[in-house]
MIZA-307382 format. One record per residue (C-alpha): x, y, z; residue in three letters. Coordinates in steps of 0.001 Angstrom, whole numbers, plus 500000, padded with zeros to 6 digits. Layout:
// MIZA-307382
XYZALA...
// end
This chain:
// MIZA-307382
738804263713044546UNK736413261008045599UNK734097259258043234UNK731079260772044982UNK732471264285044478UNK733167263590040814UNK729618262293040354UNK728104265343042070UNK730164267708039937UNK729255265845036754UNK725572265907037710UNK725707269633038447UNK727437270272035115UNK724892268161033225UNK722002269909034962UNK723548273264034070UNK723881272287030415UNK720263271146030369UNK719045274378031987UNK721060276429029520UNK719659274495026541UNK716061274727027769UNK716516278426028487UNK717878278979024995UNK715037277082023305UNK712312278754025377UNK713979282167025151UNK714232282271028958UNK717374284289029688UNK717128283730033447UNK717113279931033081UNK719927280092030547UNK722030282196032942UNK721275279781035802UNK722548276934033658UNK725773278756032887UNK726190279536036585UNK725721275874037521UNK728302274820034932UNK730797277392036219UNK730294276216039808UNK730881272590038822UNK734013273575036921UNK735340275567039874UNK734745272637042228UNK736508270285039839UNK739501272628039630UNK739626273017043412UNK739528269276043954UNK742280268822041366UNK744508271289043214UNK743866269498046515UNK744688266150044909UNK747933267555043483UNK749108268618046946UNK748145265293048522UNK750568263716046123UNK
// end
């Protein structure tokens, strides 16, 4: 996984955590769900990149 990919995934995860926190504080379920979705997408990308890296050897 390249450094740029890692940075993008970390940024997406951080943005998701922020959205989730703001949604929780403001009682905005839609924003909270969006944040969780963003975090899940970042996690999936990280896992996929890890699998690719493992096969590259």
